[in-house]
C-alpha positions as CSV (number, residue, x, y, z in Angstrom):
1,M,18.1,133.4,105.3
2,S,14.3,133.5,105.2
3,K,12.1,136.0,106.9
4,L,11.1,135.2,110.4
5,D,7.8,133.4,110.6
6,P,6.1,133.8,114.0
7,A,4.7,130.3,113.9
8,R,8.1,128.7,113.3
9,P,10.6,128.4,116.3
10,I,14.1,129.8,115.9
11,T,16.6,127.0,115.2
12,R,20.3,126.7,115.8
13,D,20.9,127.0,112.1
14,D,19.1,130.4,112.1
15,I,21.3,131.7,114.9
16,Q,24.5,130.4,113.2
17,A,23.6,131.9,109.9
18,K,22.9,135.3,111.5
19,L,26.2,135.2,113.4
20,R,28.2,134.3,110.2
21,Q,26.5,137.3,108.5
22,L,27.4,139.6,111.3
23,Q,31.0,138.4,111.4
24,R,31.5,138.9,107.6
25,S,30.2,142.5,107.9
26,A,32.5,143.3,110.9
27,Q,35.8,141.9,109.7
28,P,36.9,144.9,107.5
29,G,36.3,147.3,110.3
30,A,38.2,145.2,112.7
31,R,41.2,145.1,110.4
32,E,41.2,148.9,110.1
33,A,40.9,149.4,113.8
34,R,43.8,147.0,114.6
35,G,46.3,149.4,113.0
36,V,44.9,152.4,114.9
37,G,44.9,150.4,118.1
38,M,48.5,149.4,117.6
39,A,49.7,152.9,117.0
40,G,47.8,154.1,120.1
41,A,49.4,151.4,122.2
42,I,52.9,152.4,121.0
43,A,52.3,156.1,121.6
44,G,50.8,155.3,125.1
45,G,53.8,153.2,126.0
46,A,56.2,155.9,124.9
47,V,54.3,158.5,127.1
48,V,54.5,156.2,130.1
49,V,58.3,155.6,129.7
50,I,59.0,159.3,129.2
51,G,56.9,160.2,132.2
52,A,58.6,157.6,134.4
53,Y,62.0,158.9,133.3
54,L,61.1,162.5,134.1
55,L,59.5,161.7,137.5
56,G,62.5,159.6,138.5
57,R,64.9,162.4,137.4
58,R,63.0,164.9,139.5
59,R,63.0,162.7,142.5
60,G,66.7,162.2,142.2
61,R,67.3,165.9,142.2
62,K,65.3,166.3,145.4
63,R,67.2,163.6,147.3
64,R,70.6,164.7,146.1
65,S,72.6,166.2,149.0
66,V,74.9,169.1,148.6
67,I,78.3,168.7,150.2
68,E,80.3,171.8,151.0
69,I,84.0,171.4,151.6
70,R,85.9,174.1,153.5
71,R,89.6,174.3,154.0
72,I,90.9,175.4,157.3
């Protein structure tokens, strides 16, 4: 891509060339980040499931009634 000349207007080809250049430079970083994001999503899902289990268990203990049977 040539240097920007103030007298020449920016064309569609200039914009497309710059976008292709940016995309090529960003692709390796995106591939690396995908693995990290997937691991974070799995860990976050596990935390949510464990938290829901523990909160449900606590609520079940609070609502449980105690029945006392006495023989006469």
